[in-house]
C-alpha positions in Angstrom: 128.7 -192.8 35.5 125.5 -194.4 34.3 123.6 -192.9 37.2 124.9 -189.5 36.4 123.9 -189.8 32.7 120.5 -191.1 33.8 120.0 -188.0 36.0 121.1 -185.7 33.2 118.7 -187.3 30.8 115.9 -186.9 33.3 116.9 -183.3 34.0 116.6 -182.4 30.3 114.2 -184.9 28.8 111.8 -186.1 31.4 108.2 -185.9 30.0 106.8 -182.5 30.6 103.3 -181.0 29.9 102.9 -179.5 26.4 100.4 -177.1 28.0 103.2 -175.4 29.9 105.1 -174.9 26.7 102.1 -173.3 25.0 101.5 -170.9 27.9 105.2 -169.9 28.0 105.0 -169.3 24.2 101.9 -167.1 24.4 103.2 -165.1 27.4 106.7 -164.5 26.0 105.6 -163.6 22.5 102.9 -161.2 23.9 105.5 -159.5 26.2 108.1 -159.1 23.4 105.5 -158.0 20.8 103.5 -155.5 22.8 105.4 -154.6 26.0 109.2 -154.7 25.4 109.8 -154.1 21.7 113.5 -153.7 20.6 114.9 -150.3 19.8 113.7 -148.5 16.6 116.9 -146.6 15.9 117.3 -145.6 12.3 120.7 -145.8 10.5 123.1 -143.4 12.3 126.4 -141.8 11.5 128.8 -144.2 9.9 131.7 -143.0 12.2 129.8 -144.3 15.2 129.0 -147.7 13.6 130.5 -150.5 15.7 128.3 -153.5 14.8 128.0 -156.4 17.3 129.2 -159.8 16.1 125.7 -161.2 15.9 124.6 -158.4 13.6 127.6 -158.9 11.4 126.6 -162.5 10.9 122.9 -161.7 10.3 123.9 -159.0 7.7 126.0 -161.4 5.6 123.1 -162.1 3.1 122.6 -158.3 2.6 126.2 -157.1 2.3 129.8 -157.5 3.2 131.1 -158.3 6.7 130.2 -155.4 9.0 127.8 -153.7 6.6 125.4 -151.2 8.1 121.7 -151.9 7.5 119.8 -149.2 5.7 116.4 -147.7 6.3 114.4 -150.0 4.0 116.0 -153.1 5.4 115.2 -152.1 9.0 111.6 -151.3 8.0 111.3 -154.7 6.4 112.6 -156.4 9.5 110.0 -154.5 11.6 107.3 -155.8 9.3 108.6 -159.3 9.6 108.7 -158.9 13.3 105.0 -157.9 13.5 103.7 -160.6 11.1 105.7 -163.4 12.6 104.9 -162.2 16.1 101.1 -162.3 15.6 101.4 -165.8 13.9 103.6 -167.1 16.8 101.1 -165.7 19.3 98.1 -167.6 17.8 100.3 -170.6 17.0 100.1 -170.4 13.2 103.2 -172.0 11.6 104.5 -171.9 15.1 108.0 -173.1 14.7 108.8 -170.9 11.7 107.0 -168.0 13.2 108.9 -168.2 16.5 112.2 -168.5 14.6 111.4 -165.4 12.4 110.1 -163.5 15.4 113.2 -164.3 17.6 115.6 -163.5 14.7 114.0 -160.2 13.8 114.0 -159.0 17.4 117.6 -160.0 17.8 118.5 -158.1 14.6 116.8 -154.9 15.7 118.1 -155.1 19.3 121.7 -155.7 18.0 121.3 -152.8 15.6 120.3 -150.5 18.4 123.4 -151.4 20.4 125.8 -151.0 17.4 126.5 -147.3 17.7 129.0 -147.4 20.5 126.5 -147.4 23.4 126.1 -150.6 25.4 124.5 -150.7 28.8 122.1 -152.8 30.8 119.5 -154.1 28.4 117.2 -155.3 31.3 117.3 -158.9 30.3 115.7 -158.6 26.8 118.3 -160.9 25.3 117.2 -163.7 27.6 113.7 -163.3 26.1 115.0 -163.8 22.6 117.1 -166.9 23.7 113.9 -168.4 25.2 112.1 -167.7 21.9 114.8 -169.4 19.9 114.7 -172.4 22.2 110.9 -172.6 21.9 111.2 -172.5 18.1 113.5 -175.6 18.2 111.3 -177.5 20.6 108.6 -180.0 19.9 105.6 -179.2 17.7 103.2 -176.8 19.5 100.1 -179.0 19.6 98.3 -177.2 22.4 96.7 -173.8 22.3 97.7 -173.1 18.7 96.0 -172.5 15.4 98.2 -175.3 14.0 96.5 -177.8 16.3 93.1 -176.6 15.4 93.8 -176.7 11.7 95.2 -180.2 12.1 92.0 -181.4 13.8 89.9 -179.8 11.1 91.9 -181.5 8.3 91.6 -184.8 10.1 87.9 -184.5 10.4 87.5 -183.5 6.8 89.5 -186.6 5.8 87.3 -188.8 8.0 90.1 -189.7 10.4 89.0 -190.6 13.9 90.9 -188.6 16.6 92.7 -190.7 19.2 90.8 -191.7 22.3 93.4 -190.0 24.5 95.1 -186.7 23.5 98.8 -186.4 23.9 99.5 -184.0 26.7 103.2 -184.6 27.5 106.4 -185.0 25.5 110.0 -185.9 26.3 111.1 -182.9 24.2 108.9 -180.3 26.0 111.3 -179.8 28.9 114.6 -178.9 27.3 113.6 -175.5 25.7 112.5 -174.3 29.2 115.7 -175.8 30.7 117.9 -173.9 28.3 116.2 -170.6 29.2 116.4 -171.4 32.9 120.1 -172.1 32.8 120.7 -168.9 30.8 119.0 -166.9 33.6 121.1 -168.7 36.2 124.3 -168.0 34.1 123.3 -164.3 33.8 123.0 -164.0 37.6 126.3 -165.9 38.2 128.0 -163.6 35.7 126.7 -160.6 37.7 128.0 -162.0 41.0 131.4 -162.8 39.5 131.6 -159.3 38.0 130.9 -157.8 41.4 133.5 -160.0 43.2 136.0 -159.8 40.3 136.1 -156.0 40.2 135.4 -155.2 43.8 136.5 -158.3 45.6 135.3 -158.7 49.2 135.2 -154.9 49.4 132.0 -155.1 47.5 130.4 -156.7 50.6 131.5 -154.1 53.2 128.5 -151.8 52.7 130.6 -148.7 51.8 130.9 -149.8 48.1 127.1 -150.1 47.8 126.6 -146.8 49.5 129.0 -145.1 47.1 127.2 -146.5 44.1 123.8 -145.5 45.4 125.0 -142.0 46.2 126.3 -141.6 42.6 123.0 -142.7 41.2 121.1 -140.4 43.6 123.1 -137.4 42.2 122.4 -138.4 38.5 118.9 -139.9 38.6 117.3 -139.0 41.9 115.6 -142.4 42.4 112.6 -142.5 44.7 114.2 -144.2 47.7 117.9 -143.5 46.9 118.6 -140.9 49.7 116.8 -143.0 52.3 118.6 -146.1 51.3 122.1 -144.5 51.3 121.5 -143.3 54.8 121.0 -146.8 56.2 123.6 -148.1 58.7 126.7 -149.6 57.1 125.9 -153.0 58.6 122.5 -153.0 56.9 124.0 -152.1 53.6 126.6 -154.8 54.1 123.9 -157.4 54.8 122.0 -156.3 51.6 125.2 -156.6 49.6 125.9 -160.1 50.9 122.3 -161.2 50.3 122.3 -159.9 46.7 125.5 -161.7 45.8 124.3 -164.9 47.5 121.0 -164.7 45.5 122.9 -164.2 42.2 125.5 -166.9 43.0 123.0 -169.6 44.0 120.0 -169.0 41.7 120.8 -172.2 39.9 119.7 -174.1 43.0 116.1 -173.2 42.0 116.7 -175.3 38.9 118.2 -178.3 40.6 115.8 -178.2 43.6 112.4 -177.0 42.3 110.9 -176.6 45.8 113.2 -173.5 46.1 111.7 -171.7 43.2 109.2 -169.6 45.1 111.8 -168.1 47.5 114.1 -167.3 44.5 111.3 -165.8 42.4 110.2 -163.6 45.3 113.8 -162.7 46.0 114.4 -161.8 42.4 111.3 -159.5 42.4 112.6 -157.9 45.6 116.2 -157.4 44.3 115.2 -155.9 41.0 112.4 -153.7 42.5 114.9 -152.5 45.2 117.6 -151.7 42.6 115.1 -149.7 40.6 113.7 -147.7 43.6 117.1 -147.0 45.1 119.4 -146.7 42.1 117.1 -146.0 39.2 118.6 -148.9 37.3 116.3 -151.3 35.5 113.6 -152.2 36.5 114.8 -155.3 34.6 111.2 -156.3 33.8 112.2 -158.3 30.7 114.4 -160.4 32.9 111.7 -160.9 35.5 109.3 -161.9 32.8 111.6 -164.7 31.8 110.8 -166.3 35.2 107.8 -167.8 33.4 110.0 -170.5 32.0 109.9 -171.9 35.6 106.1 -172.5 35.1 106.2 -176.2 36.0 108.1 -175.7 39.2 105.9 -172.6 40.1 102.8 -174.6 39.4 103.8 -177.9 41.2 105.2 -176.1 44.3 102.4 -173.5 44.6 101.8 -172.9 48.3 98.4 -174.6 48.3 97.5 -178.2 48.6 96.2 -178.5 45.1 97.9 -176.8 42.1 96.2 -174.4 39.9 95.8 -176.9 37.1 94.2 -179.4 39.5 91.6 -176.9 40.5 91.0 -175.9 36.8 90.7 -179.6 35.7 88.4 -180.4 38.5 86.1 -177.4 37.7 86.1 -178.4 34.1 85.2 -182.0 34.9 82.3 -180.9 37.1 81.1 -178.5 34.4 81.1 -181.2 31.8 79.4 -183.7 34.1 76.5 -181.3 34.8 76.2 -179.9 31.3 72.8 -180.7 29.8 73.0 -183.4 27.1 70.6 -183.6 24.2 68.3 -186.5 24.3 
């Protein structure tokens, strides 16, 4: 039992680089802010209003349970989203900015899905969960305006900076772990849904062919007709591979050396679904793969990791930099 607890503690709270946390913050905030903004739906007909539970909770300070947000409130949330997003991107008031940014995006996304239409969101929700986890993580002391201002205040007060800068923290790993397991659970849910509704028939190839042909008639995806014409045994193999990928994605968390095959496999799966069925392309979900930054970096298929090359080049530059006499 003690050994299990020790492994769990190391899984969640082993020291991790703060630089990875900063890079994930910058990437995810930039993606949500500029590439995948939430829906900008204005208040719709009241008879279609079916608010999601999370929106009911977030609307409690502004009205009764299940109240519909009005135009001015939605515009105010959009303004909060932009201001907090820019602050989170540069790392100014990072924790509060991340919390406001994640909350405002969640509010707007939930509102857009509260008029009776719910479909594949492409993984945007996972981006917001990752942002919430980052906001509750350790102080963002790397690559942030907060860190710069702290150093400036220390110098103004005459404090001597420490000889060795803190680069790791025991609390830097768990926000990324939360996002990683949420991705794995999303994939497991997709696999269970396929097997729960279709059973083993989902793996026979005919089921996939029927779904693809239906999408071909409605959306005319680029490779839909070609894909549907593949031999049944090939479609069956693709179905089995897809379910296996979704079912065992969690192995990439438990065994980091598997992360590259699963990331490449995820890119192949989502690209294939988009080209053959016109669904997705689930780019927000693919973007959340950045939370595996430590595993991707340490198992990069070269002898030295990217950061080792970067640190070596920086050390050589500083060594050869001309010093004033």
